[in-house]
SEFIMI-351000 format. One record per residue: x, y, z of N, C-alpha, C in turn. Coordinates in steps of 0.001 Angstrom, whole numbers, plus 500000, padded with zeros to 6 digits. Example, Ala and Ser with C-alpha at 12.3 -4.5 7.8 and 13.67 -1.06 7.14 Angstrom:
BEGIN
513190494310507800512300495500507800513200496700507800
512850497750507080513670498940507140512900500030507870
***
This chain:
BEGIN
516337507921495082515215508652494541515757509634493518
515134509682492393515607510585491352515253512022491692
515836512940490938515523514350491125514255514669490363
513288515182491070512000515498490467512033516928489955
511469517147488796511457518483488199510256519304488651
509215518622489123508012519353489537507184518506490504
506277519181491174505333518500492058504471517546491242
504057517998490064503221517143489212503945515855488824
505247515932488625506022514740488283505981513725489433
506115514198490661506031513314491833504635512717491937
503622513573491775502246513093491869501926512083490774
502392512342489551502157511390488458502804510045488755
504002510070489313504700508843489694503898508080490748
503408508801491757502632508173492826501296507644492304
500656508386491417499386507938490823499598506636490059
500668506571489289500980505339488548501189504176489520
501862504435490638502077503398491644500770502888492233
499838503791492479498534503379493017497747502569491992
497844502957490723497180502179489668497753500767489619
499075500666489714499727499352489704499336498526490921
499226499167492077498822498447493286497393497930493153
496500498757492623495111498330492425495051497150491461
495843497226490403495892496126489437496441494852490092
497469495009490920498057493868491632497007493164492495
496274493935493309495272493326494182494124492720493379
493783493336492265492737492773491403493212491446490822
494483491391490398495035490131489892495051489071490991
495424489470492206495425488507493314494032487962493540
493040488842493475491651488399493667491262487379492608
491768487556491406491470486622490325492205485300490433
493225485255491266494038484039491379493655483159492564
492913483701493492492544482900494661491184482267494428
490948481156495096489713480412494873488618480755495879
489002481098497079488004481353498115487371482735497930
486042482758497998485314484013497790485709485100498788
485902484731500037486233485740501043487616486331500783
488533485536500206489844486060499841489712487020498662
488886486645497684488646487522496535488109488872497015
487136488817497904486531490057498409487559490912499145
488401490282499932489412491032500675490366491738499723
490838491043498692491780491659497765491112492709496889
489866492499496523489152493522495762488929494774496611
488723494589497908488583495745498807489887496533498863
491023495845498887492309496553498877492530497258497543
492121496636496456492240497298495150491438498596495153
490256498533495745489404499725495822490068500820496670
490714500440497760491410501421498589492559502072497831
493283501277497051494387501839496266493852502822495228
492704502512494636492087503459493705491639504721494439
491270504568495710490957505740496534492182506615496743
493339505975496927494592506744497042494863507495495743
494634506814494631494839507454493327493950508691493217
492698508558493620491768509688493550492235510833494452
492768510504495627493293511540496513494447512284495852
495333511524495223496474512139494544496013513019493386
495039512557492648494503513377491554493846514639492105
493215514505493268492640515684493919493709516678494336
494832516164494811495954517027495187496439517795493960
496521517100492823496929517776491586495964518900491227
494709518731491629493686519738491331493594520825492396
494412520717493443494430521774494449493941521392495831
493454520171496011493022519742497343494244519518498236
494028519500499536495109519233500481494776517995501295
495811517286501703495686516106502543496734516230503629
496342516041504864497272516211505971497563514878506637
498811514691507076499162513415507714498515513293509083
498232512063509438497702511775510765498820511946511789
498468512417512948499449512551514018499585511246514799
498678510302514521498666509032515224499665508070514577
500523507493515379501520506540514881500852505184514642
501263504518513578500721503203513237501625502132513836
501013501198514530501742500075515102502296499210513972
503520498766514104504131497866513132504495496580513852
503796495503513529504079494214514157505361493592513617
505852494095512505507088493659511858507055492195511409
505864491608511328505771490217510878506276490082509451
505917491023508593506338490965507202507839491061507027
508518491648507994509972491804507908510709490477508033
510074489480508610510741488215508903510247487049508050
509406487334507107508850486281506272509598486216504955
509764485013504443510437484850503160509510485324502048
510128485729500958509347486186499812508466485057499306
507264485392498969506352484429498351506129484885496913
505922483931496052505718484252494644504233484226494327
503795485200493557502402485296493155502126484241492086
501330483245492449500989482166491524499495481894491599
498926481286490552497491480991490566497074480079491719
497975479189492146497600478240493201498097478648494589
498492479900494737499014480333496041497945480205497124
498408479919498317497471479830499434497354481204500105
496460481282501074496179482557501734497411483093502448
498181482228503064499391482648503766500346483352502796
500603482746501661501503483361500685500938484666500143
499634484704499919499006485936499439499190487063500458
499050486752501734499254487762502778500706488229502822
501641487307502633503059487672502632503347488642501492
502873488317500299503073489201499153502465490580499451
501265490590499996500591491857500282501346492677501335
501841492035502384502617492756503410503861493394502809
504564492629501991505789493140501367505467494324500454
504373494223499720503972495288498807503614496555499579
502891496413500669502507497582501467503725498214502151
504658497394502574505886497926503173506650498747502142
506724498235500915507413498959499846506689500273499528
505360500255499533504597501481499269504828502511500373
504869502056501621505161502958502741506525503619502543
507524502807502209508873503349502012508903504320500846
508212503987499772508161504868498614507609506240499002
506444506257499665505842507542500033506702508303501035
507323507592501948508226508246502907509415508876502181
509996508142501245511133508657500480510718509822499587
509553509702498952509073510813498128508858512063498973
508339511885500178508115513026501071509432513733501387
510487512946501543511787513542501851512415514205500627
511917513892499442512539514406498222511982515751497776
510989516261498477510374517504498037510527518612499073
510625519820498564510678521007499424509273521547499678
508307521093498890506932521576498976506261520970500212
505945521827501193505404521331502465504048520653502305
503183521208501464501869520593501253502012519206500634
502889519098499647503110517800499021503725516825500011
504677517296500800505295516423501805504224515889502761
503331516765503214502257516329504112501344515308503443
501047515526502178500221514577501430500892513217501350
502170513230500988502901511968500848503043511251502186
503243512003503254503310511385504582501958510795504984
500874511463504594499541510928504876499330509611504137
499778509550502893499652508311502129500558507216502692
501743507584503153502627506606503800501932506026505027
501253506876505773500518506447506963499431505437506583
498711505708505497497667504780505054498263503434504634
499402503469503955500051502217503547500523501436504773
501004502144505789501406501474507032500189500813507677
499037501476507611497803500871508130497439499613507354
497610499645506038497331498445505234498235497295505665
499522497585505810500471496548506217500069495971507575
499688496842508500499255496378509816498041495459509693
497081495817508856495899494972508694496284493594508162
497217493552507214497683492258506711498428491484507795
499218492181508604499951491507509678498999490940510724
497974491689511064496977491193512025496263489978511441
495908490073510166495259488941509492496177487720509503
497445487928509223498427486843509225498530486234510622
498601487079511628498693486610513002497472485777513394
496296486259513022495052485582513430494789484300512647
495069484294511351494672483163510520495787482223510136
497031482638510306498127481752509946498870481300511206
499371482238511975500168481881513151499351481139514201
498113481516514392497288480867515423496821479482515011
496778479249513681496388477922513204497526476929513319
498760477427513343499947476538513379500408476278514757
***
């Protein structure tokens, strides 16, 4: 993690990451053929834009506190091979890509939280890490229910 010069620099970095995540899920929605898959990925894009709005609110003076509740990690994404984002990808591969992306976002927010001395910012970043862990869990549950149980 690089040395941050200000809280705003960390927040700007995180905001850019949320914009990229929203764009990623929107692109995934455009690449899948099934309507229910499109809706699921568009819903995740909307959640990422919600994270962006939270971060922008923090820049404006709002506070966000981390949940005290631990998120279950099924670790399914940890054992799956990388899938490539392609127009003809199936739902299983789309879920794998999404799990990996959410795991990376969790790690990013956790690392950013450790890089700051600002307690309010650390709490905000930990709260966002918690939300990303929840996203990963939702993808893992979806993978378990629709991929592993079908095989």
